[in-house]
Structure formats: structure tokens, C-alpha cells
N, C-alpha and C positions, 0 to 999 in steps of 0.2 A: 621532789624526793628530799627527805630529811637528811641533814648532815649528821655525822657520827655524834656530834655534841648534843644533837636534839633527841637522841635515843633515850628511852626511859631506863631506869635502873635494872628492870627485869629483862630488857632487850640487850643491854651491853654485853653480858657474858656470852650471848649467842653469836656475836660477830665472828669469832674464829670458826665456829661451826658453819656459818653461812659461807664464809670464804672457802672452806674445805669442800663444801657441797658444790659450790660453783665450779671449782676445779675438776671435781669428779664428774659432774654432769657434762661439763664442756668436753672432757676427753671421750665421752660417748656420743657427742653430737646429737643430743636428744632433740626431738621435735616437741612442739607444744603439747600434743596429745600424749606423747610418751612421758613427758614431765608430769602431766596431770595424773596419768595412770600410776606412776611411781609414788607420787605424793599420797594418792588414795590408798594404795596397798600398804605403805609404811604406816599410815594412820591406823589401818585395820590391824596390822600385826602388833602395833604398840597399844591398841585399844584407846586411841586418842579420840575423845568424843567431840563433836562439833559444839561450839558455844551456843548459847541461846540467841535467838533472832532478835535484832533490835526492833522494839515495838513502838518506837517513836511514830507519832501520827503525822503523816504528810497531808496537808490540806491543799487539795487541787484548786486551780482557778475556778471561780464560778463562771457561768455563761456570760454574765455581764463583764467580768474582768477579762475574759478571753476576747470579747468584742472590743473593749476599750484598749487592750494591748495592741491588737491588730490595727485598729483605727489610728492609734498614735503612731504606729510604725509607718502607715501609709502617708501620714502628714509630713514625714521626713522626706527631704528632697533627694531620694536615692531609691535603690531597689529594696530598701529595708522592709517595707510592707510585704512584698512578695516573698522575701526571704523568711520572715517570721511565720507567715501563713504556711509556707511549705514545710518549715521545721515542725510546726504544730501538727499539720495534717498527716505527715509521714510517720510521726511518732519515733523518729530516728534518734539514736544516741548522737550527741554532738560530734563525736569523733567520726561517726559514719556519715553524718550530714556534710561535714566539711570536705569530704573526699568524693562526693557525688559528681560525676562527670556528665557532660552533655550527652555522651553516648549511652549513659545509663537511664536516660529519660525516653519513654515510649509514649508519645502524645496520642497516637491512634488507640492505644489500649488503656490510656490513663493509668500508667504504671511507672514506678521508679525502681530501679535495681539498686539495692544497698549492697555494694560489692565488697565492702571492707568491714563486714560485721565482726562481732566478738568471736574469737577463736578461729578467724579466717573464714567464717561461714558467710554465704550470700543469701539474700532473700528479696523477693519482689514485694513491694507494698503498693496498694491501690491509692489513687488520689481522686478527688472529684473532677468530673469533666471540665467544670468551670476553671479550676486551678490549672489543669492541663492546657487549656486554651490560653490562659494568661501567661503561663510559662513559655508556650510556643511563640506568643507575640513578643515577649521579653527577649527571647533568644534571637528572633529574626532569622538571619541566614547563618548564624554561628553554629557550627557542627562539631567543634572540638573544644577542649578545655574543660574547666570546672563549671558546674551549673551556675554557681555564684562565685564570682572572682573579685579579688581586690583590684585596686587601680593598677597594680603591677602585674595583673593577669595571673596571679597565683591563688592558691587555696586560702580561704580564711582559716586562721588557727582556731582551735576550740576555745582558747582564752578570749580571742577577739569576739567570737560569737556569744560567749558568756557576757562580755561587756555590753554588747548590743542589746541583749535581752534585758539586762539590768537597767541600762540607760532608758530604754523604751518604757519599761515598767514605771520608772520614776516619772517620766513625762505623762504617762497615763494615770498618775496619782494612785497607783496600786501600792498599798502600804506593806503587804507581806513580802517576804524575800522571794523574788522571781528569778529563776535560772533555767537553762535548757532542760534539765532533767525533770523539772516541775511541769514543763509543757508536755513531756512524754507521759508523765503520771496523769496529767489532766485529760489528755485525749483518751487514755485508757479508761478513765472513769466515765467520760462522756459516752464512749462506745458501749460500756457495760450498762449504763443507765438507759440507753436507747435500745437495748435488747440483743446486742451482739454476744454470742456465746463466749464464755471465758476461754475455752480452748482455742477459738479463732483469734481472740485478742492476744493470747499467748504467742501464737505463730506470727501475728502482725508485729509484735514487739521484738521477736527474735529470741524468745526465752525457750530453753530446752526443758526446764523444770517448772511445774505448776507452782511450787513453793516460792520460787523467785518471782513469778508472775503476781502472786498475791501481795507482794510488797506494793505494787502499783495500784491495785484496785481495792476498794473497800465497799462492801455492801451497805448501803445507807438504809435508815428506817423507811424512807419513802419508797425505795425499791422493794423492800419486804412487803410494805403495805400494798403496792401495786400488784406484786406477784400473788399475794394472798387473795386479793379481790378477783384477779383473773382466774386463779385456780378454783375458787369456790363458786364463782358465778357461772363458770362454763361447765361445771360438773353437777349442777343441780343440787348444790348444798346451801342454797340461800337461807333455808330454814323457813318456818311458818311466818306468814305475814301478820303483822300486829293488827289487832282489832280495835 
């Protein structure tokens, strides 16, 4: 969180308004959903329009970079390889991932429950059977605690997970900036490229709005080319054969 001195000139005059709003909302003991509803209605009444969406391009990891990252993690003398593989395959937010407990892992169904999702929502995400087996072997007889624990048997902090991803990317000689959210973006792109419907990817990532989902995935020229060929070749539109 920024300190008051770090506020911009346009933000400083709003400080008293924020303080007054906090006191007012606190007196009503508002829930998260109620606070969101009030914000939405006030914007509507004041005709405050949403700003333009940030169009910066996020470049996902290539398949080669994904493999190098995981391989570099497995060369580390710890559970780092399994941790990064699980982070990637679940597409979890780093805050969600840090709080996964052993009880949230269902090896027979190859599923993980992300119980601390955004807005207090929960969702089940699938994992590959091979990963489920590896996690089960890693846990052994342990039935409680966090899925991945520190030496003090506590949860990894999101900051520490970010450091682990950054350190491993450097070891793998990946020169772009690599961070947990990029892994989330990368798995979404991989799923889309391999034919998973965007609505299912949206649910997998835990997004309620498709517009938010579209920040994660970008339709590439290769995907358009493949879809074009499939559409025309399967519907008898190949055109006349050249003579």
C-alpha cells in the first residue's frame, strides 16, 4: 500500500472523502457484495464512466519456455518443481494457490478446490492424473496442513511464491519477466490454442465476466488459420481443384 506521501496530486484532495466514506460504510457493517453494489449504483447515478481498458500486450510463455521453467524447478533440491507445475496447471491466482490445503486436494478425482477465490468464491479445478499421482506421493501420509508448506509448516506468502518463480526463470535463462500471473495467462493461452472453449476457460480461471477473461487470452494468427482451414475443409468449401 502506498504511503500518503506517495499519492499523486490528483489523489491527495480525495483523502478526506475516503476517510469519511470509510467511517460511513463501517457504521453500516457492509459486506463485500454490498460495498460493490453501492459503488456500482453511485457510479450509475453520477454517470461516472469506466476508463478504457489497458491494452498492453502480455506475452505468454512459449511451450519451450514452459518446459525449461519446470525443468529448472525440478533441478532444485526441494519440492519447487512440483510446486511450479501445480501452480501452472491449476491456473490459480497466487493468493489462491498459497492457501490450498491438503484437504482441498482430491486425488481420486484429480481435482483441487480453490477455497479462497476472489470475492470469497470457491471453485474446483481439474489437474492431470499424472500430477495428482505425483502430489499424492509427495504428501505421503500427511492429511492436514497446506498443500505446500514452508519449513515452519506455514503457508508460503504470495511474495515468496513470486520470488520462487522469478529465481527459477533466471535459472532457466528465460529473459522476459516471469511472475505467477504470467503462468496463469500462459495456461489460459495454451488451453485456448488446444481447443478448450473460452467459456470453459473463463470458469477454470474463476472469472465472472468474459471481458476480464479476454485479458488473459489472445487469438493468434495461427489459431485463426487453423480454425479457417477446419471450417472450410469440413463444409465442402475447398473450391475447385487447380488444373
